[in-house]
C-alpha positions in Angstrom: -3.7 23.8 -27.9 -6.8 22.2 -26.5 -7.1 19.1 -24.3 -10.0 16.7 -23.7 -10.6 14.5 -20.6 -12.3 11.1 -21.2 -14.1 9.6 -18.1 -14.2 5.8 -18.1 -16.2 3.3 -15.9 -14.5 2.6 -12.6 -14.0 -1.1 -13.4 -12.6 -0.5 -16.9 -9.1 -1.7 -17.5 -8.6 -1.0 -21.3 -6.7 -0.8 -23.5 -8.4 1.3 -26.1 -7.3 3.2 -29.2 -7.4 7.0 -29.3 -6.5 9.6 -31.9 -4.8 12.7 -30.7 -5.2 15.9 -32.8 -3.5 19.2 -32.1 -5.8 22.3 -32.7 -4.1 25.6 -33.2 -5.6 29.0 -32.3 -6.4 29.5 -35.9 -8.6 26.4 -35.9 -6.2 24.3 -38.0 -5.9 20.7 -37.1 -2.8 18.5 -37.3 -2.8 15.0 -38.7 -4.2 12.5 -36.1 -1.7 10.4 -34.1 -3.1 7.1 -33.0 -2.1 5.6 -29.7 -3.3 3.2 -27.0 -4.4 4.1 -23.5 -4.9 2.0 -20.4 -5.7 2.4 -16.8 -2.9 2.0 -14.2 -1.9 -1.7 -14.4 -0.2 -2.0 -11.0 -2.7 -1.0 -8.4 -0.7 -1.5 -5.2 2.9 -2.3 -4.3 5.1 -2.7 -1.3 8.9 -3.1 -1.3 11.2 -3.7 1.7 15.0 -3.3 1.6 16.9 -4.8 4.5 20.4 -3.5 3.7 21.3 -6.4 1.4 18.1 -7.5 -0.4 14.9 -6.0 -1.5 11.6 -7.9 -1.5 8.7 -6.7 -3.6 5.0 -7.5 -3.4 2.4 -6.2 -5.7 -1.2 -6.3 -6.9 -2.2 -5.7 -10.5 -5.1 -6.1 -12.9 -5.7 -9.8 -13.8 -3.3 -11.3 -16.4 -0.9 -8.4 -16.3 2.8 -9.0 -16.7 5.0 -7.4 -14.2 8.9 -7.3 -14.2 11.6 -5.9 -12.0 14.5 -4.1 -13.7 17.8 -3.0 -12.2 20.0 -1.3 -14.8 19.7 -3.4 -17.9 18.9 -6.7 -16.1 15.5 -8.2 -15.4 14.8 -10.1 -12.2 12.0 -12.4 -11.1 10.0 -11.4 -8.1 11.2 -12.5 -4.7 14.3 -11.4 -2.8 16.6 -9.5 -5.0 20.2 -8.5 -4.1 20.5 -4.7 -4.1 22.8 -2.0 -2.8 22.8 1.7 -2.1 22.3 3.8 -5.2 20.5 1.1 -7.2 17.5 2.3 -9.2 14.8 -0.3 -9.3 12.1 0.0 -11.9 8.9 -2.1 -11.8 7.4 -2.3 -15.3 4.0 -3.7 -16.3 2.2 -4.7 -19.5 -1.3 -5.7 -20.3 -2.5 -6.8 -23.7 0.8 -5.5 -25.1 0.3 -2.0 -23.6 2.8 -0.7 -21.2 1.7 0.6 -17.8 3.1 3.4 -15.8 6.5 2.3 -14.4 7.2 2.5 -10.7 10.7 3.6 -9.7 12.5 3.4 -6.3 16.1 4.3 -5.5 17.9 2.3 -2.8 19.3 4.5 0.0 22.0 3.9 2.6 19.6 2.5 5.2 16.8 -0.1 5.2 13.7 1.3 3.6 10.1 0.6 3.0 8.2 1.8 -0.1 4.5 1.8 -0.7 2.5 2.5 -3.9 -1.1 2.7 -2.8 -4.4 3.4 -4.5 -7.2 5.8 -3.4 -9.2 4.9 -0.4 -8.6 3.1 2.9 -5.5 1.0 3.7 -4.5 -1.0 6.8 -0.7 -1.0 6.8 2.3 -0.9 9.1 6.0 0.0 8.8 8.5 -2.6 9.9 11.1 0.1 10.4 11.9 2.0 13.7 12.2 5.6 12.8 10.7 8.8 14.2 10.2 10.0 10.6 7.7 7.4 9.7 4.8 9.7 10.3 6.6 12.5 8.4 6.6 10.2 5.3 2.8 10.3 5.2 2.5 14.1 5.5 1.0 14.7 2.1 -1.9 16.8 1.1 -3.6 13.8 -0.5 -3.7 12.0 2.8 -7.2 12.4 4.3 -6.5 10.9 7.7 -4.3 8.5 9.7 -5.7 6.4 12.6 -4.1 4.1 15.1 -5.6 2.1 18.0 -3.7 2.5 21.3 -4.8 1.9 24.9 -8.2 1.0 23.7 -8.7 4.4 22.1 -8.3 5.9 18.6 -5.5 8.4 18.0 -6.0 10.4 14.8 -4.0 12.7 12.6 -5.6 14.9 9.9 -2.9 16.4 7.7 -3.7 20.0 6.8 -6.6 20.2 9.2 -7.2 21.1 12.8 -6.5 17.7 14.3 -6.6 18.9 17.9 -10.1 20.4 17.6 -11.4 17.3 15.9 -10.0 14.8 18.4 -11.1 17.0 21.3 -14.7 17.0 20.0 -14.7 13.3 19.4 -12.9 12.2 22.5 -9.9 10.8 20.6 -6.2 11.3 21.1 -3.9 13.2 18.7 -1.7 10.8 16.7 1.8 12.2 17.0 4.0 9.1 16.2 3.9 5.7 14.5 6.0 2.9 15.9 7.6 0.0 14.1 5.2 -2.9 13.5 2.2 -0.9 14.7 -0.8 -1.2 12.4 -2.6 1.9 11.3 -5.3 3.0 8.9 -4.5 5.4 6.1 -7.2 7.1 4.0 -6.0 8.5 0.7 -7.7 11.0 -1.6 -5.9 9.5 -4.6 -3.1 7.1 -5.5 0.3 8.0 -4.2 3.7 6.5 -3.2 5.5 6.8 0.2 9.0 5.9 1.4 10.4 5.6 4.9 13.9 4.8 6.0 15.1 3.5 9.4 16.2 0.4 11.2 14.4 -2.8 12.1 13.0 -3.0 15.7 15.2 -5.2 18.0 12.1 -6.8 19.4 8.3 -6.7 19.2 6.1 -6.6 22.2 3.3 -9.1 22.6 -0.1 -7.5 22.3 -2.1 -6.9 25.4 -5.4 -8.7 26.0 -8.3 -7.3 24.0 -8.1 -5.8 20.5 -4.7 -4.6 19.1 -3.8 -3.2 15.7 -0.3 -4.5 14.8 2.1 -5.3 12.0 5.0 -7.6 11.4 8.5 -7.2 10.0 8.4 -10.4 7.9 6.0 -12.6 6.1 4.4 -15.1 8.4 1.7 -17.7 8.3 -1.3 -17.4 10.6 -0.3 -20.4 12.7 3.0 -18.7 13.6 1.4 -15.5 15.0 0.6 -16.9 18.4 -2.6 -17.5 20.4 -5.4 -15.2 19.5 -9.2 -15.4 19.5 -9.4 -13.9 16.1 -7.2 -12.2 13.4 -8.5 -9.7 10.8 -6.8 -8.2 7.8 -8.3 -5.6 5.3 -7.3 -6.4 1.8 -8.9 -5.5 -1.6 -11.7 -3.6 0.3 -12.7 -6.7 2.1 -12.1 -8.5 5.4 -10.0 -11.7 5.6 -10.4 -13.5 8.9 -8.9 -16.4 10.9 -10.6 -17.9 13.9 -8.3 -20.3 15.7 -10.0 -23.4 16.9 -13.2 -22.5 15.1 -14.7 -23.2 11.6 -13.2 -20.2 9.9 -14.3 -21.3 6.5 -18.0 -21.6 7.5 -17.9 -18.2 9.2 -16.3 -16.4 6.3 -18.6 -18.0 3.8 -21.7 -16.9 5.8 -20.3 -13.3 6.2 -18.9 -12.9 2.7 -15.3 -12.5 4.0 -12.1 -14.3 2.9 -10.2 -16.9 4.8 -6.9 -15.3 6.2 -3.9 -17.6 5.8 -0.9 -15.3 5.9 0.2 -11.7 6.8 3.0 -9.9 5.1 5.5 -7.2 6.1 4.1 -3.8 5.5 0.5 -4.9 6.3 -1.5 -4.0 9.4 -4.0 -6.4 11.0 -6.3 -6.7 14.0 -5.8 -9.3 16.7 -8.1 -10.1 19.6 -6.5 -11.8 22.5 
């Protein structure tokens, strides 16, 4: 049996028709079988289960149709009642072609689930659990960075982190706290899951720059008094400058206007 790999442009979304032919060692070909192929439809997804309900947020290619399925029942996006043992499947279609389904199983405790694409992500975990860092210990993770005490702390899975941080003057990243923002660099798309409990309280950021997260969706005006707020989304900065002309600034810089932050995201604040 022989296989062929077709490389497509980075911005291509499909679908397209292909014919699959089996070739034996004797050189005999089977009858062609026609099928449709497409790129991954859902590019990113975050789900948070609080013990009673699960809330799902996603990004997909334009005009894609995305559904949530538990058992045989379909649900609209938003807060969905769920319980331990439920298998939740997120399906997608684009131009009548099915995408790769994403599946998550609800555990006994609150849990967070990420489906992330290749590259840099600024995220956070709303859960308090010493296993959060362990959830990101995968070979395809290039690096993890957090900003603490006005200094970078770094973890390089599978590499000599201590030698790297010593040479650069950084700290070794050994833990990730609830609602603490951190940068994650991925070699390829992957999913992560963390279980734990929600933090009882969230400390107010110190003066200067802080990298934080939040355990619920919140509008910018509810975040508190900051000089500026920055979020990295779709490989682009989104900014809010309280008391200033944010729209004029973002237009001049080519940024987006930041209006809301969501649980599972990380963001910079300057106080």
